[in-house]
C-alpha positions in Angstrom: -11.9 -19.7 9.2 -10.4 -20.3 5.7 -9.1 -17.0 4.4 -8.2 -16.3 0.6 -5.7 -13.4 0.0 -6.0 -12.1 -3.6 -2.6 -10.8 -5.0 1.0 -11.7 -5.3 3.1 -8.7 -3.9 5.0 -7.7 -0.9 1.8 -6.1 0.6 0.0 -9.4 0.2 2.9 -11.4 1.9 2.8 -8.9 4.9 -0.8 -9.3 5.3 -0.6 -13.1 5.1 2.2 -12.9 7.6 -0.1 -11.0 10.1 -3.2 -12.9 9.3 -1.4 -16.3 9.9 -1.0 -15.2 13.6 -4.7 -15.1 14.2 -6.4 -17.6 16.4 -9.4 -17.4 14.1 -7.5 -18.7 11.1 -8.0 -22.3 10.0 -6.4 -22.3 6.7 -4.6 -19.6 4.6 -4.9 -19.5 0.9 -3.7 -17.0 -1.8 -4.2 -16.4 -5.5 -1.8 -16.4 -7.0 0.5 -15.7 -4.1 4.2 -15.8 -4.1 7.0 -18.0 -2.7 7.0 -16.2 0.6 3.2 -16.7 1.1 3.6 -20.3 0.2 5.6 -20.8 3.3 2.5 -19.6 5.3 -0.4 -21.2 3.3 -1.4 -22.7 0.0 -1.1 -20.7 -3.2 -3.3 -21.3 -6.2 -2.5 -20.4 -9.9 -5.4 -17.8 -10.3 -4.6 -14.5 -11.4 -5.8 -11.6 -9.3 -7.7 -10.2 -12.4 -9.6 -13.5 -13.0 -12.9 -12.8 -11.1 -14.6 -16.0 -12.4 -11.7 -18.1 -11.5 -11.4 -16.4 -8.0 -15.1 -16.9 -7.3 -14.9 -20.6 -8.3 -11.8 -21.0 -6.0 -13.5 -19.3 -3.1 -16.5 -21.6 -3.4 -14.4 -24.7 -3.6 -12.4 -23.8 -0.6 -15.5 -22.6 1.3 -13.7 -19.3 2.1 -14.9 -17.5 5.2 -13.2 -14.2 4.1 -11.5 -13.0 1.0 -8.9 -10.2 1.5 -8.3 -8.4 -1.8 -4.8 -6.7 -2.0 -4.4 -4.9 -5.4 -6.4 -1.9 -6.6 -7.2 -3.3 -10.1 -9.4 -6.1 -9.1 -11.2 -3.8 -6.7 -11.9 -1.0 -9.1 -13.0 -3.7 -11.5 -15.7 -5.0 -9.0 -14.1 -8.2 -7.6 -15.5 -7.4 -4.1 -19.0 -7.0 -5.6 -18.8 -10.3 -7.5 -17.6 -12.3 -4.4 -20.3 -10.7 -2.1 -23.1 -11.3 -4.7 -22.2 -14.9 -4.6 -22.2 -15.1 -0.8 -18.5 -14.8 -0.1 -17.5 -12.2 2.6 -14.9 -9.8 1.2 -12.6 -7.2 2.7 -12.5 -4.5 0.0 -14.9 -1.7 -1.4 -17.4 -2.0 -4.2 -16.5 -0.9 -7.6 -18.6 2.2 -7.1 -16.6 3.1 -3.9 -13.3 2.0 -5.2 -13.6 4.9 -7.8 -12.1 7.1 -5.0 -8.8 5.6 -6.4 -9.9 4.6 -9.8 -10.7 8.1 -10.9 -8.9 11.2 -9.6 -11.5 13.4 -10.9 -14.1 11.5 -9.0 -12.0 11.8 -5.7 -11.8 15.5 -6.2 -15.6 15.7 -6.5 -16.1 13.6 -3.4 -13.5 15.6 -1.4 -15.1 19.0 -2.5 -18.6 17.7 -1.5 -17.3 16.4 1.9 -15.4 19.6 2.5 -12.1 18.0 2.9 -9.1 20.2 1.9 -7.0 19.2 -1.1 -4.7 20.5 -3.6 -6.4 23.1 -5.9 -6.9 22.1 -9.7 -5.2 24.3 -12.2 -6.6 25.4 -15.6 -3.2 25.0 -17.4 0.1 23.2 -16.8 2.8 25.6 -15.8 5.6 25.1 -13.3 5.3 24.5 -10.4 2.5 22.0 -10.6 1.6 18.3 -10.4 0.4 16.4 -13.3 -1.7 13.4 -12.7 -3.2 10.6 -14.9 -6.9 10.3 -14.0 -7.0 6.5 -13.9 -4.9 3.7 -12.3 -1.2 3.8 -13.1 0.4 1.4 -10.5 1.8 4.4 -8.5 3.5 5.8 -11.5 1.0 8.3 -12.9 1.9 11.3 -10.8 4.6 13.9 -12.0 5.9 16.7 -9.9 7.0 19.5 -12.2 9.2 22.4 -11.1 10.5 23.3 -14.5 9.0 23.9 -18.0 11.0 20.8 -19.3 9.4 18.7 -16.4 5.9 19.9 -17.3 6.5 18.9 -21.0 7.9 15.5 -20.0 5.1 15.0 -17.4 2.3 15.8 -19.9 3.8 13.4 -22.4 4.1 10.6 -19.8 0.6 11.1 -18.5 -0.9 11.1 -22.0 0.7 7.7 -22.7 -1.3 6.1 -19.7 -4.5 7.0 -21.5 -7.5 8.8 -20.1 -7.8 12.4 -18.8 -5.1 14.4 -17.2 -5.5 16.6 -14.1 -3.3 19.6 -13.3 -2.9 20.5 -9.6 -1.0 23.0 -7.4 2.3 21.8 -6.1 1.9 21.5 -2.3 4.9 21.8 -0.1 5.4 19.9 3.3 5.8 16.4 4.6 4.0 13.6 3.1 2.1 11.0 5.2 0.2 7.8 4.6 -2.9 7.2 7.0 -4.7 3.9 6.8 -8.1 3.2 8.4 -10.1 -0.1 8.4 -13.7 0.8 8.0 -17.2 -0.9 7.9 -18.5 2.1 6.0 -19.2 4.3 8.9 -16.8 3.6 11.7 -13.1 3.2 11.7 -10.0 1.6 13.2 -7.1 3.9 12.5 -3.7 2.1 12.0 -0.2 3.7 12.5 0.8 6.4 10.1 3.7 5.7 7.7 5.7 7.6 5.2 6.8 6.1 1.8 9.4 7.0 -0.8 8.2 7.2 -4.5 11.2 8.3 -6.2 13.7 5.8 -7.5 16.8 7.4 -6.3 18.4 8.8 -3.1 17.5 12.3 -2.4 14.1 11.8 -4.1 15.8 11.7 -7.5 14.7 10.0 -10.6 11.3 8.7 -11.7 8.3 8.0 -9.7 7.8 4.3 -8.8 5.4 2.1 -7.0 7.4 2.8 -3.8 11.0 2.2 -2.8 10.5 1.9 1.0 8.6 3.2 4.0 8.8 3.5 7.7 6.4 3.8 10.6 5.5 5.4 12.8 6.2 9.0 11.7 7.5 11.4 14.4 6.2 13.4 15.9 2.8 12.1 15.2 1.4 9.8 17.8 -1.9 7.8 17.7 -3.9 10.7 19.1 -2.7 12.9 16.1 -3.5 10.0 13.7 -7.0 9.6 15.2 -7.6 13.4 14.6 -6.5 13.1 11.0 -8.8 10.1 10.4 -11.7 12.1 12.0 -10.9 15.2 9.9 -10.1 13.5 6.7 -11.6 9.9 6.4 -14.9 10.3 8.2 -16.3 13.2 6.0 -15.4 11.1 2.8 -17.0 8.0 4.3 -20.2 10.1 5.1 -20.1 11.5 1.5 -19.8 8.0 0.0 -22.5 6.6 2.1 -24.8 9.5 1.2 -24.2 8.4 -2.4 -25.4 4.9 -1.6 -21.9 3.7 -2.2 -20.5 2.9 1.3 -16.8 2.2 1.5 -16.0 -1.1 3.3 -12.3 -2.0 3.4 -9.1 -0.1 3.9 -9.4 3.6 3.1 -5.8 5.1 2.6 -5.3 8.8 2.5 -2.1 10.2 1.1 -1.6 13.6 2.8 0.6 16.7 2.6 1.2 18.2 6.0 1.4 21.9 4.9 1.9 25.1 7.0 -1.9 25.6 6.4 -2.9 22.1 7.7 -3.2 18.7 6.1 -4.2 18.5 2.5 -5.2 15.3 0.6 -2.9 14.3 -2.2 -4.9 11.2 -3.1 -7.1 8.4 -1.8 -6.5 4.8 -2.4 -8.9 1.9 -1.8 -6.5 -0.7 -0.5 -3.7 -1.2 1.8 -0.5 0.7 0.6 2.6 -1.0 -0.7 5.3 -0.7 0.8 3.7 1.0 3.9 1.9 -2.2 4.9 5.2 -4.0 5.2 6.3 -1.4 7.9 2.8 -1.2 9.6 2.0 -4.9 10.0 5.1 -5.9 12.1 4.1 -3.3 14.7 0.4 -4.1 14.9 -0.9 -5.5 18.2 -4.3 -7.3 17.9 -6.2 -9.7 15.6 -6.1 -8.3 12.2 -8.2 -11.0 10.9 -10.9 -10.2 13.5 -10.8 -6.6 12.4 -11.0 -7.4 8.6 -13.8 -9.9 9.2 -15.8 -7.3 11.4 -15.5 -4.7 8.8 -16.5 -6.9 5.9 -19.6 -7.9 8.1 -20.5 -4.2 8.7 -19.6 -3.5 12.2 -16.2 -2.9 13.7 -17.4 -1.7 17.1 -15.5 -3.3 19.9 -12.5 -4.1 17.7 -9.2 -2.4 18.5 -5.8 -2.6 16.8 -3.0 -1.0 18.8 0.6 -0.2 17.7 3.6 -1.5 19.5 5.8 1.3 20.9 8.6 0.4 18.4 9.6 1.4 14.9 9.9 -0.3 11.5 11.8 0.5 8.3 11.2 -1.2 5.0 13.7 -1.1 2.1 12.6 -2.3 -1.3 15.3 -4.3 -3.0 14.5 -3.7 -6.8 15.7 -4.9 -10.2 18.4 -2.7 -11.8 16.1 -1.3 -14.4 13.1 -0.6 -12.2 10.7 1.2 -12.8 11.5 1.2 -16.5 11.9 -2.5 -16.6 12.0 -5.5 -14.3 14.1 -8.7 -14.1 13.1 -12.3 -14.6 15.0 -15.5 -13.8 18.0 -14.2 -11.9 18.9 -16.4 -8.9 18.4 -14.8 -5.5 20.6 -15.6 -2.4 20.8 -14.3 1.0 17.2 -14.2 2.1 17.9 -16.7 5.0 20.9 -14.7 5.9 18.8 -11.6 6.2 16.2 -13.4 8.2 19.0 -14.7 10.5 20.0 -11.1 11.3 16.4 -10.6 12.6 14.9 -8.9 9.6 11.7 -9.7 8.0 11.7 -10.5 4.2 8.5 -10.1 2.3 8.5 -11.3 -1.2 7.2 -9.1 -3.9 8.6 -10.1 -7.4 9.9 -13.6 -6.9 9.3 -17.1 -8.2 10.5 -20.7 -7.7 12.2 -22.2 -10.7 13.5 -25.8 -10.2 13.7 -25.2 -6.5 15.6 -22.0 -6.9 14.3 -18.6 -5.8 14.5 -16.3 -8.7 13.4 -12.7 -9.8 10.1 -12.0 -11.4 9.2 -8.4 -11.5 10.5 -4.9 -10.7 10.3 -4.6 -6.9 11.8 -8.0 -5.8 11.9 -8.2 -2.0 11.0 -5.9 0.8 13.2 -6.1 3.8 11.8 -4.8 7.2 13.7 -4.1 10.3 12.3 -3.5 13.6 13.8 -1.8 16.7 13.1 0.4 19.7 13.5 3.5 17.5 14.0 4.4 13.9 17.7 4.4 14.1 17.9 0.7 15.3 15.1 -0.3 12.9 16.9 1.4 10.0 20.2 -0.3 10.7 18.7 -3.8 10.8 16.7 -3.2 7.6 19.9 -2.1 5.8 21.8 -5.0 7.1 19.2 -7.3 5.8 19.2 -5.7 2.4 22.9 -5.9 2.1 22.7 -9.6 2.7 20.5 -10.2 -0.3 22.1 -10.6 -3.7 20.9 -11.0 -7.4 22.0 -9.7 -10.6 21.5 -5.9 -10.7 20.0 -5.6 -7.2 19.7 -2.0 -5.9 17.9 0.0 -3.2 17.7 3.5 -1.9 20.3 4.2 0.8 18.5 7.2 2.5 15.3 5.9 3.8 14.3 7.4 7.2 17.8 8.8 7.5 16.8 12.3 8.5 14.1 11.2 10.9 16.4 8.7 12.5 19.2 11.4 13.0 16.6 13.8 14.3 15.4 11.4 16.8 19.0 10.7 18.1 19.5 14.5 18.5 
């Protein structure tokens, strides 16, 4: 089968890496892709937002499955456009993708489905969480514990346009739970935990994600399956009842509170950078699972998780998230890979044969090991091998979990 991956980030590179291992794959294509994906298949200069161009490309390549990575094209209806033209697509319709595209819509669905979530507040006073209603590339949520933070959060959210939601501030441990779904049935994947804040100790502004690890102790697959049954399935049933079935990857961001799990948000696609930690642990044919979901029936498909651990470190530009970096030469990728790390490209480009920066989050370095401590050590050894002007990364990813496991 010919597969077209839509997108250009680390998530798409991780998906391409896993899909390239499938016996079902005949050719791998990406639009627009990145230098890392280009080592696995053919990249085409078509933007992820160019629905007409992507449809023309899919037709010309006789694509058997399009896998849509970013949320923007999904919310805009790319999956609808492809399916209408007869191209199988892994990704929800625009109507179903509103679960991420509109936080107020997500709240409405959660309420109707009876799934617990953070309570909405009538006014913004600390402590609270301020959220921009629409898409904001992972940067539209502001945790406010002081009056100054509330004022700053309201200003920042208002600059993103659209409505603003105020919610109670939940306390506990965050968790990302993914499930591949055909609209009714699910294939749960391993849980992950990501790090949104730019600096160590969860300091600094929110970002698209500075790293992740998987699995998340002490949760095993049984506990993850229970969360999917409790959280995902009622939402899928509610969307189906609205005649907008969700086909694709349903991603729940949860807070594990003393009162039980509460939904922080729903996303309509694979998470970034959680995917970069989950894919290396995945046993089974991902392409078979995505194709079955796109076809409306995942029965008989299983995706197990290897009994290992993975830690992903995002190597970012010095000014990220306020600004990115373009054109700085990157060295050390081969050295990191020689150490045994996986390096997923996120914001890179080729210029006259040289790998250079082209974004905010530049590279994702994933280490795998028998436990979090060993995975973390390898990830940081790999990240330290990579150099470009202003390169930086958090130093505390999975530190507490790794040390707890050792004890």
